[in-house]
N, C-alpha and C positions, 0 to 999 in steps of 0.2 A: 383835627384832620387825621393825624397819625393814629389816634385811637380808633377812628372809624375804619381806617385801612386794616388795623389789627383785628378789629371785630369782624370784618368781612373776610379775613384770611389772606389778605394781600401782603401783609407784613407779619412774618413769623420767624422770630429769631431762632427758635429751636429747630425748625425745619432747615433753616440756613446753616446752622451749626452742624447738624447731622449730615447734610449734603456736602458741606465743605470737608468734613472729616472723611467721608467716603471717597471723595474725589482726590484728596491729598494722599490718602493711603494707596489708592490705585495708581497714583503718579510717583510712588516711591518716597513719600515724605512721612515722617513720624509724628507722634503726638505733640512734640515740642513745636513743630512748625504749625500744626493745627491751632495750638493755643496762641501762638504769636499772631496768626492771621485773624483769629476771632477777636483778639484784643485790639488789633489794628482796625477792625470793622466795627468796634464798639458794640459788640453783641452783648445782650444782657448776661449777668453773672450766672444765673441758673441755666440758661441756654448754652453758654460757653462750657459750663461743667459737663452738660450732657454730650456736647460735641467731643470734648477731650476724653470722656469715658468711652465713647464709641471708638475713638481713635486708639485708645489703649487696648481695647478688646481685640482689635485687629492688628495690633502692632507687630507681633512676631511673624505672622503670615506676610505682612507687607515687607518686613525686613528680609525674610527669606527670598521673596520675589525680587527685591532690589539686588540682593547678592547673586541671584541667578541671572541677572540682566547683564547687558554689555557694559554698563557703567562700572561693574565690579570685576570684569574679566581681566585676568592677568595681574591682579593686585595681591600683595602680601596680606597675611592676616592683620597686621598692624594698619595697613592702608584701608582694609575693609572696615575695621573698627572705626577709623577716623571718618570714613565715608558715612557710616551709619550715624555717627555723632553729629556731623555737619547737616545731615538730613533730618535731625530732630528725634532720633530714636533714643530711648533710654539706654543707659549702660547695661542694665539688667537684661533687656531684650537683646542687645547686641552681643553680649557675652553668651547668652543662651543659644542664639542662632549660630554664632561662630563656633561654639563648642560642638554643636551638632554637625557642622560642615567640615570641621578640621579633623 
């Protein structure tokens, strides 16, 4: 039955992974969160990799947007770094974005 649904396009792990990545980035979450959510949803390995790659591609822009939001207002650079880490952004992206902002 699942094979039939996949064949008809009703079950598409890659589309789910890409949509989830896009939604999480827009909501201020990074690739680490995307990867955790895809693992929790038991998305296929190839589809999960595609979702994480998509999240990584938009990571710096999403990190910049989060730091410009009310969630980061009034925080010190160390608190901003911690916020990005808790939200699943890589250390490299966080340092890159914080270096530009400070």
